N, C-alpha and C positions, 0 to 999 in steps of 0.2 A: 779604237773609239769609233762609233758609228756616226755617220752624217745624219743630221736631223732631217726627217722627211719634209717634203714640200707639198703643200696643198695643190691639188690639180684644179685647173680652170674648168668651167662648164663645158667648153669645147673639148678639152682633153678627156673629160669623163665620158662625153658622148662617143668619142672615138674609141675609147677603151671598152665600152659596153658592147660594141658591135660583135666581137667574137664570143660574147657571154650572153646569149639571148634569154637565158632563164633568170638572169639577175636583173634587179631594178634598183633605182636610187630613190630613197625617201629623204626629203629635206624637211627639217624643222628648224626654223629661224636660221642661224648660221651653221648649224650642224647638218651633216649628211651621213647616211648609212647605205652601204651596198647590201642588198638583201636577196636571199634565195631560200626556197623550201625544197628540201630533198625528200624523196620517198624511198623506202627500203622494203625488202621482203619480210623483215622481222625486226623486233626490238634489238636482238643480239647483233644484227647487221649494222644498225645505227651505232651501237657502242663500238663495234670493231672499226667502223669508218672513222669515228671520232679519235680513237686511239691511234690509228694509222696516220691521220692528218696531224695529230698533235706534235709529232716529232719535228716536222718542218716548220710548223707554226711557232713552236718554242725556239727553234734555231733562228727564226726571223725576229724574235722578241716581239711578237704581235699577240694581241689578246682579243680574239673574237668573242662576241656574245652569241651563244647558241642555246636553243631551247629544244628539248626533246619530248615528244609525246608519242608513245608507242613506236610506230614505224616511220614517223616524220621527224625531220630535223630542220629547224629554222635557223639560218645563219645570218648574223648581222655583223658587218665589218665597217669599221671607221678607225681613223688614227687618232687615238686619245691625246697624244702629245702635241697635236696641232689643233686642238679645240674640236675634236670629233668631226673632222673634215676628211675627205677622201684623198689618199696619196697613192703613189705607185705600189706601196706595200700592200694595200687592200686588194688591188687588182692582181698582184702576184699570188697572194693567198687564194683569191677566188679562182684563179687559173689552176693552181695546185689542187684545190678541192674538185674542180671539174674533171681534171685528168684522173684523179684517184677514183671518183665516182664512176666515170665512164669506163674505166679499165676493169673494175671488179664488182662494183656495188649496185649498178643500175638494175632494178628488177626486170625480169623478162616480161615482155608484153604479149608473149605468145600464149 
């Protein structure tokens, strides 16, 4: 049985954002989302990335909201079980996505 996630304080969120400069936090009332837009070389690359990311996301029993339009993917993370606030789980998933994107999916700028 998993331990229920704990909502992070504003200070903890600020600290955890430091190694994730492309991510931002949007707050609406008491809810918060960790957000990022990824850009890919093609629509197929977006789908491949989502499929590759899904295995670890499912293992963590987390459910991001993501929106895809052609070669862009908008990711929104929050922990639903604690009132759509941010927890360690959201930052673990964001870090996993960053590692995956940097390793294989970031389009060349050359």
